C-alpha angles and dihedrals in degrees: 000000000000120000132188119191135170127226115179105323094330125101115204127193128200144158122229119191119186113236098181138324109325093357129103140176107224121199114196097176089253100046144023112222130191106220125189120181145185123196106221096181139320090292102038135060126172113209131186105205113189088335096312115114116225130181115214118194111196131197135165141055127314094258096051124019134182113221120194115200119170095345092309119115118214120189105210132181139170105273094212094049088046092055092051097047100038102074095150101315136061114255098241092190087074093060120096111261099200137042108247129152115262091217138004103299146155123245109243104171137006105210097188141055130216108278097026117139117233139193122210108279096024112138115257111167140359122222133182128214130160088003092300125112123221126191113212116209138207110274091207141000115285149112123278103251096178146351113222100186141051134217111281095023118136113232137189133210111277094035110123104229102187128012113224124191107221119237125192113285090232096049113128114258112253 
């Protein structure tokens, strides 16, 4: 099967042919890769690519996903779907609407307090996993309604870490 996906401004094309259960041959145009994979859960896939083990942690909606591999986040979307939905404006329904960890993590720092006003992209909480720190940001403008974790707490994907009451996107900054 042919796939086209977009990461950043780059569109990548590859062909993935199933060999047997949980094994693919992936043709990138430059290389042929042997990929074996095990789905650990909805947010974690372990892959062995040409003999090298890789853990991929996945979050987000079907149209746009964030994939964390070796401490680096990649925002990936279906290039064909992106072309259809991006007629001049970003499809905000594809953005995450809650702050949840992309993988099992430990809370390192909480950057907000209850009642704080946030703009989209403001840092909210810092997590650590596999010796890498990740700052999770506000998905939309709003006010912090509640903090559901404490520093040092172990958290899993799906747990809502901070409740944010949404404000209008065009509300003036305070």
